[in-house]
Structures are given as structure tokens and as C-alpha cells.
N, C-alpha and C positions, 0 to 999 in steps of 0.2 A: 729698323727696329731699335728699341732703346737699350738693348744689350750692348755693353761696352767692352772693349778689349783692355783689361786692366794692366796686362803686361805692356801694351803699347802706351798706356797712360804713363806708366813709370818711365819708359824709355824717353818719351817726349819731355817729361818733367826734368830729366837729367840734362837736357840740352840747355835749360835756362840758367842754372847757377853760374855766377862769376866765380872762378877759382881763385881763392885768396892766396896771396903770396905768403912767404914766411913772415909771421908776425909774432911778437913775443907774448901778446896778451889780447884776448877778445875784448872788444869795446862793448860795454854793456851798461845796464843801469848800475850806478854807483861809480862808474869810471869818470875820470876828469875829462871834460869835453875838449876835444882838440881845437886849437885856434883856427879861425877861418882865413883863407887866402883866396877870396873870390875876386875874379878879374873885373867883371862888369856888373855894376849895380844900376838897374834900369828904373827902379821906382824906390821911393823912400817914405812911403806913408804920407804923401802930400807935404813933405818937408819936416815931418815930425822926427825922423830917424836919420842917423848917420851910419855910414858903412862900419861894419864891425870886424875887427881882427881878434882882439882879446875880449872875453866876456866880462862885462863890468859887474863887480860884486854888488849884490843887492837887487840886481835885475834878473828877469826871467826871459829866456829866449826859446823860440820854436824854430828849429832848423829843419826845413822840409825839402825833400828831393822830388823833382818833377821833370817832365819833358813835354814838348809841344805835341808829340805824337801819342801821348798817353791819355786815353779817354777818362779814366778815373781821376787823373791829376786835374784835368780841366773841370770835371764835375765838382771837385773839392774847392775850387777857387772862390765861389761865392761864400762858402762856409768859412774859409780862411779870412776873407775880407770882413765878414761879420764878427768873427772872433777878435780880429785886430781892433776893430772899432770898439768892441765891448771892453777890451782889456788895455787899450792904449794908455789910459790914465792910471793903470795899476802896475806899471813897470814891466809890461810884456811887449816884446818885439818879435814879429814873425818874419823869418827870412827864408824865401824859397829859392832853391838852387838847381838849375839845369846844368848839363855839361855840353850843351849844343853851342854851335858857333853863334856869334852875336847877330849876324844877319838873319838867321833862322828865327831867333827869338823875337827880334824886332818886327819881322814880317808877321809873326803870329799875333803880336800885340795890336796890330792894325786890323785884325779880323773882327767882324761883328760878333757879338755875343748871341747865343740862341734866342735870348729874350728880344733882342733888337730885330733879328731876322723874323721872328714870329710876329712882332708888331707891324713890320713892313708888309708881311703877307696878309695880315688881317686888315690892314688899311686899304690895300688894293687900289692905291692911287687916290684915295679920298683925302689923305693928309699930304701936305707939302713937306719937304725935307726939314725946314725950320720947325714945323709942328712936331715932326718925329723927334727932332733933337731936343725938344722941350720936355719930352716924356721923362719921368723920374726913375730911370734905371740906367745902369752902365751900357753904353752903346757898343763899346769895343772891349777887348780883353785887356788892353792897356789901361782903360778907365777902370775896369773892374779890379785889377790887381794893384792899382795905385794906392790902395788903402794900406798895403803892407810893402815889404821889401822884396821885390822880385829881381832875381839875379841870374847870371849864367857864368859858368867857370869852365871854359872849353878845354883846359889842360887836364881836367878830371881829378885834380888833387883833392878837392873837397869830397868827391864821390869815393875816392880811395880811403881818405881819413875817416869817413863816417860809414858809408854803406858797406864797403868791402870789409872794413875793420870790424863791423858789427855783424857780419854774415847775413846782411839783408840783401835780398835779390830782387824784390818787387817794389815798384813805385806806384803811387806816392807812399813815401815813408817819412814820418816826422820824429824828431828827437826833441824832447823837452829838456832844456838845460836850466837847472835851478839857480837860486840866488847865490849859491856857493860855487857855481861853475861846474857842477857835477850833473851827469845825465840822470834824469828822474824817470823818464818813460820813453819807450820806443814803440811805434805802431802806426796804424793808418790814421791820417789826419781827421777823417770823419769819425773816429772813435776816441778822440782825445779830449772831448769836452769835460768829462768827469775828472780825469787825471789833472788837466790843466787847472780846473777850478780848485781842486784840492791842493795843488802845488802853490797856487796864489794865496790860498787861505792858510797854508802852513799845516795842513792836516794829512798830507799825502804819506802813505806807508810805503816808502821806497824799498825797504828790505823785503816785504812780502811780495811785491811785484818783481823785484830782482830775481828772487828764487825761481819763480815761474818762468820768467823770460830767459834766464840763463839756460835752463833745461832745453827750451826750444832752440836757442842759439847753438848750443852744443850739438843738438841733433842735426841742425842745418849745416854746421861746420863739418860734421862727419860725412854728410851727403856730398859736400863739395870735395872732401878728401877722396871719397870713393869714386866720384866722377873723374877726378884727376887720374886715379889708378886705372880706371877703365879706359880712359883716353890713351894711356900709355900701354894698354894691353897687359897690365900686371894683374891678371885675374885672381891668382891665389892670394895676393896681398889684399885685393878688393874684398874677397870673400872673408878673409880674416877680419878686416875692418868692419864688414857688415855684421859679423857675428858679435863683435863688441857692441855695436850700435843696437842690435836687436835685444841684447841682454838689458840694455838701459831703457829702451822705449817700448819693446814688444810691438813694434809697428807692423801692420799688415803690409804697407807699402814696401817696407824693407824686406819682409819675408818673400814677397812676390818678386822683388828685384833679385834676391838671392836665387830663387828658382830660375829666373831668366838667365842669370850668369851660368848656372850649372847646366842648363840646357844648351846654351851657346858653346860651352866648352866640352860638351858631350860627356859630362860626369853623370852617367845614367843612374847609378846606384844612389849617389848623393841626391840627385834630383827626385828620385822616388821617395827617399826619406823626407825631403822637404815637402813634397806633395802630401805625404801622410800628416805632417805637421799642419799644413794648411787645411786639410780636411777636418782635423780636430778643432782648429780655431774657427772654422766656418760651419760648424755643425748646426748652428741655429740660423745660418744665412745661406739657404740653398741657392738663392739667386746669384750669390757670388761664386758658387761652384760652377754654375752655368757660364758665368763670365770667363772663368778660368778655362773651362772646356772649349768655349768658342775661340778663345785666343790660341789654344793649342791646335784647334782645327785650322785656323787661319795660317798658322806656321806651316802645317803640313800641306795646305792647299797652295802655298807660295813656293813649295819646293824645299822647305827647310824642315822636313818632317822629323819630329823627335823619335827616339827609339820606340819600337813597337810596345815595349813594356810600359812606357810612359802613356801611350795612347790607350792601352788596355786599362791602365789604372784610372785615367780620367773618365773613360767610358763607364766603368763600374761605379765610380763615385757619382757621376751624373745620374745614372739609373737610380741610385739610392736617394739622391736629392729630389728627384722628380716625385717620389712617393709622398713627400710632405708639401708639395706645391699645388697651387690652385690658380684658376683663371689665366690671365695673360702671362703671368710668370711661368706657369706650367707650359703654356703654349710655346713660349720662347725656348724653354729647356727641351721640349720634345723636338722642336725644330733643330736645335743644336745636335741632339742625338741622331736625328735623321741625317744630318750632314756628315757626322762621323761615320755612320753606317754606309752612306753613299761612297765614301772614300774606300770602303772595304768591298764595294760592289754588292752589298746586302740590300738589294733593291726592294724586295718584298716587305721586309720589316721597316725599311726607311719610308716606304709609301704609307704603310699602316700608321706609323708615328706622325707623319706629316698630315694625314687626314685628321687624326686626333687634334693636332696642333691647330688646324684650320677651324675646327669646331669651337675651340676654346679661345681663339685669338681675338684681340681687340681690333676695332675697325682700322686703325692706322697700320696694323701689321698684316692684314689679310692679303693684300696684293703681293707682298714679298713671299708669304707662305704659299699662296696659290701658284705663283710663278715657279717656285721650286718643286711643288707637287706635280705640276705639268711637266717639268723637266724630267722628274723621276719616272713618270708614267711613259713619257716618250722614249726614254732610254730602255725601259723594260720592253716596250713594244718593238723597238729596234733590235734588241737582243733576241726576242722571240722570232722575228722575221729572219734573222741571220741563222738561228738554229734550224728553222724550217727549211731554209734553202740548202743548208749543209746536209740535211737528212734525205733530200730528194736525190 
């Protein structure tokens, strides 16, 4: 079913961040761009560019972070090549930096591009290799990325100076460095066309973007700090840090994370209060109440059952949420409620709810619901047979 475990989503998301070391200042838009100390420069724009350490005044640079295993990074390569060709004569140099070993990157550059592979498959032996080579598109990733500066820095110093310092955890990520050596923009390279054009034209509003980005970076930094506290099992400190972050962002993810920590540390009264907060926030999103209920059901089913008061609270909230739901969403919520009642051995009501869920369910969910309905009926029949045997 499409119902997702939002507490699990939060837990998985916490595994991703790189925990920043002690740093005096967050690297952000308006910060002076750190110098580059890249070890291996594998392409140079077909001879147009030289390796860069210090950024030359009056020129614009794009410093992008990538890896051979990163699908979105690879998908961005044709776009970066096109941008470099478009802006090469306007003082723009694109530098892509991996942190992998040289041999890994060199092997990647020998790989055929998807375009070349598709052409070979389409030809099906009708074209010879020289004919395929004559087709006008990059045949290998080395040829594709030759338009700009593709590099790798195995010691990770560039990654630390930029990505970690700016609280950026996902790649690809690009930093636009302006003519004065200051960072103008940070984001996904597929989204930088507008900002880059404005930086080149001298019309970019650095201040406006900086305010927006800094708020996002501060929130990300707070999550990293919380993650570190959780790793150290400093739960009270993590909760305190969470409360500070929630005041600033009012994020649902943070509120759910707080509930997860309260449940894990068996702070039942505080968890009940947090549930009440979530119910109010989700008053117009009954499907999210269902997700929350399903997650608590899964916790109980895995042997990590929350306090009975918690389960009673979510059951009541789910019953209320169902009243405003329709169609497939209602079917999913009815199924969740049936699962909660099954845990309490309330089989008659669970069967009734699951039958209603089956009637409302979408085709993709019917097999799942039917299987559970069959299980409920089988258990009821087994219980009845057991009772009959005992009465004889």
C-alpha cells in the first residue's frame, strides 16, 4: 500500500547527514569562497582552462561536487557541458570535483554514454564502428566532460571546505563563485541556469537569496547537531536542541522526530503531549494521522510496543480522522485501524472494518487487504473451534 511510515522516514533521513566538525562560521552565500586544493585535474575544457587554486578577480566559477556512483550527477553532465560552452567566452569556468580515487574516475570516463549505447543498440550491427564513431555526440563520459574541468580530490579537502562547511549533504551540489570571489549561489546544478545568467549579467540579488538559503542551512546544521547527540545517546540534549529548531521552523519532520525520541526513551506523558500537538497540526491532513498510526502499529508489531496510553490515543485520533476520509485513503485508514484492533484481539470489529476497507480499496491495495481479511477470519474460526472443543 502507499501508506508510508513517517517515523521510519525520519530515522532513515538521519543516517544521511555528514556531521560537521567544529567550525567558526557556516559557509553560505556572501562568504568568501575557499581556495581549491584539487589533486587531479582530468579535463580542462579542451585546453581553454588552467587548474585553479585562487579565484581570479573578474571571473566567475562554478564549483560542483559529484561522484561516479551518483545517478543525478551523471544526468547533470550534459547540462554542465552545455553551460560551459555557452559561457566559456563570458569568463565562466566550471569545475566538477569528486572525492574518489583517480583510478575509479578514470575508469568511469572510459564508459560509453547512454546516447552512444542507445545508438549501438539501434544500429543492431548495421553500422560499423567507424560509422558509429562519426555520429555527432559524445561517445564516452570522458568526451562528454571534456568541455569543462572534471577533477577528483581523494583526500576530501575540497569536500570538507565546501560541502561540509556549507552543511550540504547531497550531491550534485554547485557553488557559483562571483567576480569578487564571493559565493553567490548554492544548489542543484540543474537549477542554476537563472542564477548563473543573472550573476554573469550583474543583476543577481545575492542578499535576497542569502536570507532564504541561510535559514535552510541553519535548519540542516541543527539536524546534524541533533544527529550527533542521538549518536552519543544524549537524548535530553537532543530534545532541547529539537525544541529550539521547532520554534524556528515549525517543521513536521522535526515534530515527528521529537515524538520518536520521546517514545524511544519511554517518556509517555511527554509523548502524549507531542501527539496532541501533531493531531492539531494535522487536523486537515487525516491521511497523515493514518501514517502516524500505521507507524505505531509497526512498532508494536515488532515488539517495541509503546505504552497502552499511546496506542489508545492514536486509535481514537484515527477513528476521528476516518470520519473525514473517502475512497482509497479511507480504505487505508480502515485497514490500519483493523490492524490496531487485531493486536487487541478484537477480531469481530477488525473483520468488519477490513470488509469496509475492501469495498473502498483501490485495485493495487485489494490483494493486501483481502489477505489480511482472510487471516482475521481464519483466526476467528480457529478461536471458535478452540472454544467449542473446550466446552465439550
